Each structure stands twice: as structure tokens, then as C-alpha cells.
C-alpha positions as a printed NumPy array, in Angstrom:
array([[ 31.497,  98.731,  29.517],
       [ 34.504,  98.131,  28.867],
       [ 36.968,  97.385,  25.47 ],
       [ 39.052,  94.231,  23.79 ],
       [ 42.258,  95.202,  21.505],
       [ 43.13 ,  92.954,  18.645],
       [ 46.018,  93.058,  15.951],
       [ 46.696,  90.799,  13.23 ],
       [ 49.807,  91.662,  10.602],
       [ 50.222,  88.551,   8.433],
       [ 50.112,  88.558,   4.049],
       [ 47.905,  89.839,   1.999],
       [ 46.937,  86.877,  -0.036],
       [ 45.849,  85.352,   3.75 ],
       [ 44.088,  88.71 ,   4.312],
       [ 42.347,  88.552,   1.414],
       [ 41.038,  84.919,   2.004],
       [ 37.202,  86.723,   3.228],
       [ 35.176,  83.069,   3.582],
       [ 37.615,  82.616,   6.505],
       [ 36.658,  86.504,   7.713],
       [ 32.495,  86.144,   7.595],
       [ 30.316,  84.013,   9.595],
       [ 28.577,  81.284,   8.129],
       [ 24.9  ,  81.663,   7.856],
       [ 22.892,  81.094,  10.484],
       [ 20.775,  78.528,   8.857],
       [ 23.003,  75.609,   7.059],
       [ 22.084,  74.419,   3.857],
       [ 18.688,  72.993,   3.228],
       [ 18.39 ,  69.118,   3.113],
       [ 19.216,  67.628,  -0.631],
       [ 21.779,  70.84 ,  -1.289],
       [ 25.061,  69.778,  -2.972],
       [ 27.219,  67.699,  -1.077],
       [ 29.952,  70.461,  -1.646],
       [ 27.636,  73.213,  -0.402],
       [ 26.789,  71.421,   2.69 ],
       [ 30.906,  70.684,   3.16 ],
       [ 31.632,  74.338,   2.841],
       [ 29.381,  75.419,   5.059],
       [ 30.677,  72.89 ,   7.614],
       [ 34.395,  74.516,   6.899],
       [ 33.427,  77.243,   7.348],
       [ 30.939,  77.014,  10.241],
       [ 34.375,  75.41 ,  12.511],
       [ 37.062,  77.472,  11.256],
       [ 35.373,  80.96 ,  11.198],
       [ 35.284,  81.054,  15.235],
       [ 39.178,  79.367,  15.902],
       [ 41.047,  81.711,  12.527],
       [ 42.974,  84.179,  13.44 ],
       [ 42.008,  86.42 ,  10.639],
       [ 40.322,  89.269,  11.261],
       [ 36.387,  89.087,  10.626],
       [ 35.084,  91.497,   8.226],
       [ 32.408,  92.802,  10.498],
       [ 34.198,  93.955,  13.931],
       [ 32.426,  92.781,  16.271],
       [ 32.951,  89.432,  14.834],
       [ 36.477,  89.262,  16.941],
       [ 34.32 ,  88.706,  20.524],
       [ 33.408,  85.323,  18.832],
       [ 37.216,  84.406,  18.472],
       [ 39.476,  82.761,  20.818],
       [ 40.376,  84.417,  23.899],
       [ 43.976,  84.374,  23.081],
       [ 43.443,  86.599,  20.339],
       [ 43.139,  89.641,  22.808],
       [ 45.554,  91.499,  23.178],
       [ 44.789,  94.122,  25.62 ],
       [ 41.57 ,  94.989,  27.978],
       [ 40.528,  98.516,  28.963],
       [ 38.166, 100.129,  31.19 ],
       [ 38.702, 103.708,  29.795],
       [ 38.253, 104.576,  26.048],
       [ 41.347, 106.383,  26.26 ],
       [ 43.588, 103.817,  26.962],
       [ 42.365, 101.888,  24.486],
       [ 42.964, 104.478,  21.863],
       [ 46.672, 104.681,  23.643],
       [ 47.293, 101.58 ,  22.892],
       [ 45.694, 102.087,  18.938],
       [ 48.481, 104.901,  18.615],
       [ 51.452, 103.111,  20.254],
       [ 50.413, 100.167,  18.104],
       [ 50.085, 102.447,  14.728],
       [ 53.22 , 104.195,  16.001],
       [ 55.104, 100.797,  16.501],
       [ 54.494,  99.535,  12.689],
       [ 54.124, 103.235,  10.966],
       [ 58.114, 102.415,   9.699],
       [ 56.747,  99.586,   7.322],
       [ 53.529, 101.252,   6.019],
       [ 53.445, 100.731,   2.356],
       [ 52.58 , 103.914,   1.908],
       [ 54.817, 107.202,   2.525],
       [ 52.041, 109.448,   3.061],
       [ 50.8  , 107.135,   6.061],
       [ 54.413, 106.54 ,   7.338],
       [ 55.322, 110.144,   7.719],
       [ 51.745, 112.049,   8.161],
       [ 49.529, 110.151,  10.4  ],
       [ 48.343, 112.438,  13.584],
       [ 48.588, 110.445,  16.325],
       [ 47.156, 112.769,  18.647],
       [ 44.04 , 113.238,  16.124],
       [ 43.762, 109.559,  15.888],
       [ 44.186, 109.022,  19.629],
       [ 41.099, 111.851,  19.896],
       [ 39.252, 109.98 ,  17.59 ],
       [ 39.285, 106.534,  18.752],
       [ 38.681, 107.633,  22.03 ],
       [ 35.562, 109.595,  20.931],
       [ 34.221, 106.634,  18.839],
       [ 34.614, 104.083,  21.719],
       [ 33.199, 106.457,  24.387],
       [ 30.205, 106.403,  22.352],
       [ 30.03 , 102.97 ,  22.029],
       [ 31.202, 101.957,  18.931],
       [ 33.908,  99.654,  17.759],
       [ 37.186, 101.208,  16.079],
       [ 38.99 ,  99.292,  13.43 ],
       [ 41.887, 100.411,  11.347],
       [ 43.978,  98.566,   8.685],
       [ 46.985,  99.814,   6.738],
       [ 49.034,  98.149,   3.932],
       [ 52.966,  97.159,   4.849],
       [ 55.647,  96.13 ,   3.116],
       [ 56.019,  93.258,   0.967],
       [ 53.171,  92.922,   0.583],
       [ 51.522,  92.479,   3.916],
       [ 48.604,  94.115,   6.163],
       [ 48.122,  95.457,   9.964],
       [ 45.189,  95.064,  11.23 ],
       [ 44.273,  96.775,  14.365],
       [ 40.393,  96.518,  16.231],
       [ 39.098,  97.441,  19.557],
       [ 35.299,  96.175,  20.491],
       [ 33.548,  97.672,  23.095],
       [ 32.15 ,  95.035,  24.786],
       [ 29.137,  93.849,  27.423],
       [ 27.242,  94.587,  25.163],
       [ 28.847,  95.204,  22.128],
       [ 26.352,  98.094,  20.418],
       [ 26.252,  96.368,  17.177],
       [ 26.136,  92.446,  18.249],
       [ 24.747,  92.415,  21.743],
       [ 24.142,  89.027,  21.709],
       [ 28.324,  88.159,  21.332],
       [ 29.228,  87.247,  24.496],
       [ 32.266,  88.818,  25.809],
       [ 35.576,  86.761,  25.669],
       [ 37.679,  87.542,  29.095],
       [ 35.295,  87.01 ,  32.152],
       [ 34.233,  90.247,  34.405],
       [ 38.137,  90.487,  36.38 ],
       [ 39.868,  88.507,  34.31 ],
       [ 42.72 ,  90.047,  32.213],
       [ 43.48 ,  88.96 ,  28.759]])
């Protein structure tokens, strides 16, 4: 097993576009459906795999373009170190005073490494000033525990 890291920062209004953050239904609308419904399904089916927005289910990062992978690791502790470094980097911009000053990075790192080591994905989100949003995710790959049918975005031996 290995791990891929993803980072997204953007306007809160864009993050709130949930239709682009969920995969399309596995079955298209039935024949005879309203044209608007068919067109919306086509839009979502085309946009979901390509849009850089964080998916509602963390494992679906694996269907996104490999250019969105910010790092790959073989060890959970290395992936957890990346998460901790990103949290420390963005902490001065956190909207919450408490989060800005009291996040325990050691505890966060240990928790993240433990979850990844058990095969789980990790997803964190923080409101930033302006209002913006920071989404961090590390996805276990080959196979992913919650979505084993999803392929790895990076071939074995490649770097992201």
C-alpha cells in the first residue's frame, strides 16, 4: 500500500458547489427523461473527474487528474508529516483563533499516521480568512479500502 496527498485552497463559494464534488449516479437518466436532467447528468459526468474540487468521498480523489497529486509516500508517517507541515504552513491564515494557536501537530501527526496505517483515508478541512477553505487529504492506494475498484492515479515506480 502507498499514499497520495491532495491539497485544495479556494473560495468557500466554490467549495460549496457540491454537485461538482460528488460522482454522477452510475446509471444515466432513463430514456424519455426531461432534457434538462439529461444535460445536467452529462455535465456532471464530464466535470467530476476533471474538476479540482475536493470530492465529498475522499477516495474519489483517485479518479482526479494525477497532476492534482501533491505527494506520494510508501510510509504512513511520511504522509502524516506532509499533512502536519501543510497544517503548520496554513495555520496563520485559519479563521478560527483556537485552531490557529492550539492545534497539537504531534497529536495530529500520530492520529494521521495511525489512521493511514490501518488503511483508512484522512481528510481535513479548515476555514481560512477571506472566507476561503483549505482541504487536505491523504488517500490510501492499491487498493483503497473504501473504494477498491478505483485505480491508482500514479503507476508503480512513477513519482507524482
